[in-house]
C-alpha positions as CSV (number, residue, x, y, z in Angstrom):
1,M,14.6,71.0,15.9
2,K,14.2,69.5,19.4
3,Q,13.2,66.0,20.3
4,N,10.0,67.3,21.9
5,E,9.0,69.0,18.6
6,L,9.2,65.9,16.5
7,K,5.9,64.8,14.9
8,P,4.9,61.8,12.8
9,A,4.7,62.3,9.0
10,P,1.3,63.5,7.7
11,G,-1.0,60.5,7.1
12,A,1.1,58.2,9.3
13,K,-1.3,58.2,12.3
14,H,-4.8,56.8,11.9
15,K,-7.8,56.9,14.1
16,R,-8.9,53.7,15.7
17,K,-11.7,51.9,13.8
18,R,-14.8,52.0,16.1
19,V,-17.2,49.3,15.0
20,G,-20.8,48.8,16.0
21,R,-21.6,52.5,16.3
22,G,-24.5,52.7,13.8
23,N,-24.9,52.2,10.1
24,S,-24.0,55.8,9.2
25,S,-20.5,55.1,10.5
26,G,-20.0,52.5,7.8
27,H,-19.1,49.9,10.4
28,G,-22.6,49.2,11.9
29,T,-24.9,46.1,12.0
30,Y,-22.3,43.3,11.4
31,S,-19.3,45.4,12.4
32,G,-17.1,44.3,9.6
33,R,-17.5,40.6,10.3
34,G,-19.9,39.8,7.4
35,C,-23.0,37.6,7.9
36,K,-23.3,34.4,9.8
37,G,-20.6,31.8,10.2
38,Q,-17.8,30.7,12.6
39,K,-15.7,33.8,12.1
40,S,-18.7,36.2,12.8
41,R,-19.2,34.8,16.3
42,S,-17.6,36.1,19.4
43,G,-14.7,34.1,20.9
44,T,-13.7,32.6,17.5
45,K,-10.3,31.0,17.4
46,V,-9.4,29.1,14.2
47,R,-5.8,27.9,14.1
48,P,-3.6,28.6,11.1
49,G,-4.1,26.1,8.3
50,F,-7.6,25.0,9.5
51,E,-9.9,24.3,6.6
52,G,-13.2,23.7,8.2
53,G,-12.7,20.0,8.9
54,Q,-11.4,19.2,5.4
55,L,-8.0,17.5,5.5
56,P,-5.6,20.5,5.4
57,I,-3.1,21.0,2.6
58,I,-0.2,20.6,5.2
59,K,-1.4,17.0,5.8
60,R,-2.4,16.3,2.2
61,L,1.0,17.1,0.6
62,P,3.9,15.8,2.7
63,Q,6.5,18.0,0.8
64,K,4.7,21.0,2.2
65,R,5.8,20.2,5.7
66,G,9.4,19.2,4.9
67,F,9.4,15.6,3.8
68,V,12.8,14.0,4.3
69,N,13.8,10.8,2.4
70,P,15.1,8.4,5.1
71,F,16.8,6.3,2.5
72,K,18.9,9.1,0.9
73,T,22.6,8.3,0.8
74,R,24.7,11.1,2.3
75,Y,28.3,11.1,1.1
76,A,31.5,12.5,2.7
77,I,32.8,14.7,-0.1
78,I,36.5,15.1,-1.0
79,N,37.7,17.3,-3.9
80,V,40.4,16.1,-6.2
81,S,42.6,19.1,-5.2
82,K,42.8,17.8,-1.6
83,L,44.5,14.6,-2.9
84,N,47.7,16.4,-3.7
85,I,49.0,15.9,-0.1
86,F,49.6,12.2,-1.0
87,A,52.9,11.0,-2.5
88,A,53.0,10.0,-6.1
89,N,51.9,6.4,-6.9
90,S,50.5,5.9,-3.4
91,E,47.1,4.3,-2.6
92,V,44.4,6.6,-1.3
93,T,41.7,4.9,0.8
94,P,39.0,6.2,3.1
95,E,41.1,5.0,6.0
96,K,44.1,7.1,4.8
97,L,41.9,10.1,4.2
98,F,40.6,9.8,7.8
99,Q,44.2,9.6,9.1
100,M,45.2,12.7,7.2
101,G,42.3,14.6,8.6
102,L,40.3,15.0,5.4
103,L,37.4,12.9,6.7
104,K,35.6,13.4,10.0
105,S,34.5,9.8,10.3
106,L,34.5,6.5,8.4
107,K,30.7,6.0,8.8
108,Q,29.7,7.8,5.6
109,P,30.6,6.5,2.1
110,V,33.2,8.7,0.3
111,K,32.6,10.5,-3.0
112,I,35.4,12.2,-4.9
113,L,34.4,15.4,-6.8
114,G,36.4,17.1,-9.6
115,N,37.0,20.6,-8.1
116,G,40.6,21.6,-8.6
117,N,43.5,19.8,-10.2
118,I,45.6,16.8,-9.3
119,A,49.3,16.9,-10.0
120,R,50.5,13.3,-9.4
121,P,49.3,9.7,-10.3
122,L,47.4,8.0,-7.5
123,L,45.4,4.8,-6.9
124,V,42.2,6.3,-5.5
125,S,39.7,4.0,-3.8
126,A,36.2,5.4,-2.9
127,T,32.5,4.6,-3.1
128,E,31.6,7.1,-5.9
129,F,33.4,9.4,-8.3
130,S,32.1,12.3,-10.4
131,K,32.8,12.1,-14.1
132,G,35.2,15.1,-13.8
133,A,37.1,13.7,-10.9
134,E,37.5,10.3,-12.6
135,E,38.8,12.0,-15.8
136,K,41.3,14.2,-13.9
137,I,42.7,11.2,-11.9
138,V,43.1,9.1,-15.0
139,T,44.7,11.9,-17.1
140,A,47.2,12.5,-14.2
141,G,48.3,8.8,-14.7
142,G,46.4,7.4,-11.7
143,K,43.7,4.7,-11.4
144,V,40.2,4.7,-10.0
145,K,38.8,1.9,-7.8
146,R,35.2,1.7,-6.7
147,I,34.7,0.1,-3.3
C-alpha cells in the first residue's frame, strides 16, 4: 500500500447539503430553517446563552458562573507528621513553623490536620485543629492551644 493509494473508509465522506434546490430535494422552501422567527432570517447571530430577552440562567443562578464566597476562611494547612522536626516538650507556634519553612507566610490562619503520626509531646498553638490531630497530639503527651 502506497500513500497515494490511501482512501477514506466507506461512509466516511458525505456530500455537501445543498439547500434551496426545490422541494423534491428534501431541502427546499424553508431550506432547513423552519418557519418564521429570528433564526430563520439571514444574518442571524444569537450569542450563546441568549434566551430571547428573558434573564438568562447564567445571570439567574450565580453558582452557574462560578460564585466565590469572599468571606471564606482559607487556612494554611500543616499535618501532624510534619511536627516531628521539633524537639520534645517544645512549644510550636505559627512563627516557629514559619522559621522552620513549614509555612509560606504568616498572613493565613493555621490549621493542624491529623495525617501521619506524632512521636513526641509538644505544646502546639494554632488557630484550628481537626479532631484526629487533637487526639494524636494529646495521646503523644502534648497539649493543644487555640489562638
